[in-house]
N, C-alpha and C positions, 0 to 999 in steps of 0.2 A: 147676496153679498154676506160674507161672514161677519160675525160680531167685531172681531179685531179690525177688519177693513172698514166697517162702519165708523168705529171710533177714530181710526187714524186718517181716513180719507174723505169722510163726509162732513158736512157742516151741520148735520142734524144735532139737535140737543140730546143730552144724555137721557132725558126722560123719554124722548121719542124713540131712541134706540132701545131703551129698556122695554118699552111697549112693543116694539117691532119683534123682539125676541121672546115675548111672552110674559113680561112682568107688568103688574099693575102699579107697582110702587117703585119709585126710583131708589128709595133707601134699601129695599130688599135686593134690588138688582146690584146696587153698589156693594152691599155686604157680601153677596154671592161672588161677585167679580173679584173683590179683594181676597176672599178665602181661596179662590181658585188660582188667581194670577199673582197674588201677593203685592198688589198695587191697586190704588183706586183708579176707576175709569178716567177721571180727570187728569191724574198724573200720567197715565198711559198715553192719553191724547197729547199731552204736552211734549212727549218725546217725538212727535211727528207734526211740527208746525206747518201750517199751510203756506 
């Protein structure tokens, strides 16, 4: 499952998603995500309420 699908369609925590895609640190994952997508993972997830 892709990173964006994990954020938008799964109930996994952001740290678990970060680890699943190869990050040991949630803060590094968040920084990289924001640099690439121009939005925080938490904000991205809010766009897709369950």
